[in-house]
C-alpha positions, 0 to 999 in steps of 0.5 A: 500499499503505497498511500501512508507515509512510511509505505505499509499496510495498517488495521484498525478496528472498524467499531459499528459506528465506523461500519455506518460511515462507510454505508453512508459514504458508499451511498454518495459514491459518483459514478465512475469513482472508486474512492469511499472518501473524496471531493466530488469524485476526486480524491482528497488532496488536503483535508485540513480546511474540512478537519478546521471547519469541523472542529470550529462548529464542534467546539474545538477550534475558532477562525480569527481575522489575520489582520485584527491583533490586541496590544500584544500583538496576537490575532484575538478577533474571532469570526462569525458563521459566515467567516465574518470579522466583527471588529473590521467587517472583512470576510475571509475565505482563508482565516487564521485557524486556533485549535485542535489539529489532527496531530492532537488526537493521534498524540491522544490515542497513543498516549490512551494505548499505552496506559490502557495497557497496550505494549509499544510493538501494538501501539507502533501497529497502530499509530504507524510510527517507526520507532519506539522513540518517536512513538515514546514523543507522541505518547508522552511517556516522559510526563510527570506522572509516568516519569515517577512510576517508572523510577519507582519500578526502577526503585523496586527493580534494584531492590529486589536486585540488591536482595539477590545479591545478599543471599547470594553473598550470603550463601557464598561466604555460608552466612545464611542456612536453613 
């Protein structure tokens, strides 16, 4: 499969919700187009415009006027539903977007799979990361609570190793008897 970044096929879980979406998309097929997800029969080249609009509609983002700024120089004028700026009155075809991006959800999925107890190998297969190091960056495995938990595991392993070393030394020197 050549449509993925690393050219490796991925498996995903098909839930009832996903099956319903695919069924609706099959009904919306355009003659001569074998794509399930398309833009009027053409391949989707860039999903960002649709993604941003969906996030804005669901409260996960907002469109801002590209010219109106506050005292700190940041864009601060939120556009209305028609992408019109309430300050300057300009309508934007391509406004500035602020909010959730696709990779935020990839990162959340990686983190949630890891917290749920999946192995790194299983997580790599689902997220499509090529290396455990890249997955760890996405899964935020170095957050403070996880760092402390890892530290406790390491300390426990060291304690067990020390006990084993003491028991071995005592057995070798004859100081340990049953």
